[in-house]
C-alpha positions as CSV (number, residue, x, y, z in Angstrom):
1,M,-115.2,129.2,-94.9
2,V,-114.6,128.3,-98.5
3,M,-117.1,127.9,-101.2
4,M,-116.7,124.6,-103.0
5,T,-116.9,125.8,-106.6
6,G,-113.6,124.2,-107.5
7,S,-111.1,121.8,-105.9
8,L,-110.3,122.0,-102.2
9,A,-107.3,120.9,-100.3
10,V,-108.5,119.4,-97.0
11,R,-107.0,118.0,-93.8
12,G,-108.8,116.2,-91.1
13,T,-109.6,112.9,-89.3
14,V,-111.1,110.0,-91.2
15,V,-113.1,107.2,-89.4
16,W,-113.6,104.2,-91.6
17,L,-116.9,102.3,-91.1
18,T,-116.7,98.7,-90.0
19,P,-118.2,96.0,-92.2
20,Q,-121.1,95.7,-89.6
21,Q,-121.8,99.5,-90.2
22,G,-121.9,98.9,-93.9
23,G,-118.3,99.9,-94.6
24,R,-115.5,98.2,-96.5
25,V,-115.5,94.4,-96.1
26,S,-111.7,94.4,-96.3
27,G,-111.4,97.1,-93.6
28,P,-109.6,100.4,-93.8
29,P,-107.7,100.9,-97.1
30,E,-103.9,100.5,-97.1
31,P,-102.2,103.6,-98.3
32,D,-99.7,103.2,-101.1
33,Y,-96.7,105.5,-101.5
34,D,-97.2,105.6,-105.3
35,Y,-101.0,106.0,-105.3
36,D,-103.7,107.9,-103.3
37,Y,-106.9,106.3,-102.1
38,T,-109.6,107.7,-104.4
39,A,-113.4,107.4,-104.0
40,T,-116.5,109.5,-104.3
41,A,-117.9,111.7,-101.5
42,Y,-120.5,114.2,-100.5
43,L,-121.1,116.8,-97.8
44,P,-124.4,116.6,-96.0
45,P,-127.1,117.9,-96.3
46,R,-126.3,117.1,-99.9
47,T,-126.6,113.6,-101.1
48,P,-124.7,111.5,-103.7
49,D,-127.4,112.6,-106.2
50,D,-127.0,116.4,-105.8
51,G,-123.6,116.9,-104.2
52,Q,-121.2,114.2,-105.4
53,A,-117.5,115.0,-105.4
54,G,-114.4,113.1,-106.0
55,I,-111.9,112.6,-103.1
56,A,-108.3,111.6,-103.0
57,L,-106.8,110.8,-99.6
58,R,-103.2,110.3,-98.5
59,R,-100.9,110.3,-95.5
60,F,-103.2,108.2,-93.3
61,A,-102.1,105.3,-91.1
62,P,-102.3,101.9,-92.7
63,G,-105.1,99.7,-91.3
64,A,-106.2,102.3,-88.8
65,W,-110.0,102.7,-88.2
66,R,-109.4,106.3,-87.1
67,T,-106.5,108.4,-88.5
68,P,-105.4,111.9,-89.6
69,A,-105.5,112.3,-93.4
70,E,-105.2,114.9,-96.0
71,G,-106.5,115.1,-99.5
72,I,-108.3,116.9,-102.3
73,L,-112.0,117.3,-102.8
74,V,-113.2,117.9,-106.4
75,P,-116.9,118.7,-107.0
76,A,-118.7,116.9,-109.8
77,K,-119.4,119.0,-112.9
78,G,-122.7,120.8,-112.6
79,N,-123.1,120.6,-108.8
80,R,-124.1,123.8,-107.0
81,A,-121.5,125.6,-104.8
82,Q,-121.7,124.9,-101.1
83,Q,-119.9,126.2,-98.0
84,V,-117.2,124.0,-96.6
85,V,-115.8,124.9,-93.2
86,P,-113.6,123.2,-90.5
87,G,-116.0,120.9,-88.7
88,S,-117.8,119.8,-91.8
89,I,-118.3,116.1,-92.3
90,V,-117.5,114.5,-95.7
91,V,-119.1,111.1,-96.3
92,I,-116.7,109.0,-98.2
93,T,-118.5,106.5,-100.5
94,E,-117.6,103.7,-102.8
95,G,-120.4,103.9,-105.3
96,V,-123.3,105.0,-103.2
97,R,-122.3,103.0,-100.1
98,P,-120.8,105.1,-97.3
99,V,-117.4,103.6,-96.2
100,G,-115.9,106.5,-94.1
101,L,-116.4,109.9,-92.5
102,L,-113.9,112.7,-92.8
103,T,-114.2,115.5,-90.3
104,L,-112.5,118.5,-91.8
105,E,-110.0,120.5,-89.7
106,E,-108.5,122.7,-92.5
107,V,-110.0,123.7,-95.9
108,H,-108.1,125.6,-98.6
109,A,-109.2,126.5,-102.1
110,L,-107.0,125.4,-105.0
111,A,-106.5,127.2,-108.3
112,P,-107.0,125.2,-111.5
113,N,-103.3,124.6,-111.6
114,G,-103.4,123.0,-108.1
115,T,-101.7,125.8,-106.2
116,P,-103.4,127.2,-103.0
117,V,-105.5,130.3,-103.5
118,P,-104.6,133.0,-101.0
119,A,-107.3,133.7,-98.3
120,A,-109.3,136.8,-98.7
121,P,-108.0,139.7,-96.5
122,E,-111.0,139.8,-94.3
123,T,-110.7,136.1,-93.6
124,V,-107.0,136.5,-92.7
125,A,-107.9,139.4,-90.4
126,A,-110.6,137.4,-88.7
127,M,-108.3,134.4,-88.3
128,S,-105.5,136.6,-86.8
129,A,-107.7,138.7,-84.5
130,P,-107.2,138.0,-80.8
131,P,-109.9,135.8,-79.2
132,P,-112.5,137.7,-77.1
133,P,-111.8,137.7,-73.4
134,P,-113.4,134.8,-71.5
135,V,-116.8,135.4,-70.1
136,S,-116.6,135.1,-66.4
137,E,-119.5,133.6,-64.5
138,A,-121.6,135.9,-62.4
139,P,-120.9,135.4,-58.7
140,Y,-123.4,133.4,-56.8
141,R,-125.1,136.0,-54.6
142,H,-127.8,134.1,-53.0
143,S,-128.0,135.0,-49.3
144,T,-128.2,131.4,-48.1
145,A,-125.3,130.1,-50.2
146,A,-122.9,129.7,-47.2
147,A,-125.6,128.4,-45.0
148,R,-126.5,125.7,-47.4
149,W,-123.0,124.3,-47.4
150,T,-122.5,124.5,-43.6
151,T,-123.7,121.5,-41.8
152,S,-123.5,120.2,-38.3
153,E,-120.6,118.1,-39.4
154,D,-118.6,121.2,-40.1
155,Q,-118.9,122.3,-36.5
156,P,-116.3,121.2,-33.9
157,V,-117.3,118.1,-32.0
158,P,-117.4,118.7,-28.2
159,V,-115.1,116.4,-26.3
160,P,-116.6,115.0,-23.1
161,N,-114.8,115.9,-19.9
162,G,-115.0,112.8,-18.2
């Protein structure tokens, strides 16, 4: 979890809205090797009015409606801090019109000079701890369990002698 009080480096999957969904009339943007795609964005439950941020995306497939992407999220001046975690949805807007949805998979805080901020020790420890053992299902102990699945079809069919 990262508090968005400054710029964030993000990676995830972007889904561009179709024109019928209110998205871009020209379809997905075409990435350019010299320029990033830039727009405005917000993270629900915030709105463009109280949570607007700038977003720059790069390394996404040209013309693809759904594609991996990475970028930078920069909160607007005066917006309150908010938690940003993997799984968060970023609504990409052009003006106030939503044109895409970015599902975050990685979130990293950036220092003012653009370098990554190291994760807090407790975050690193939590991320490197082994996962808990899987919870096994309790065995089915109902006394009629076997009887319910045994039918006359399971019994051998007698062969007539004559």
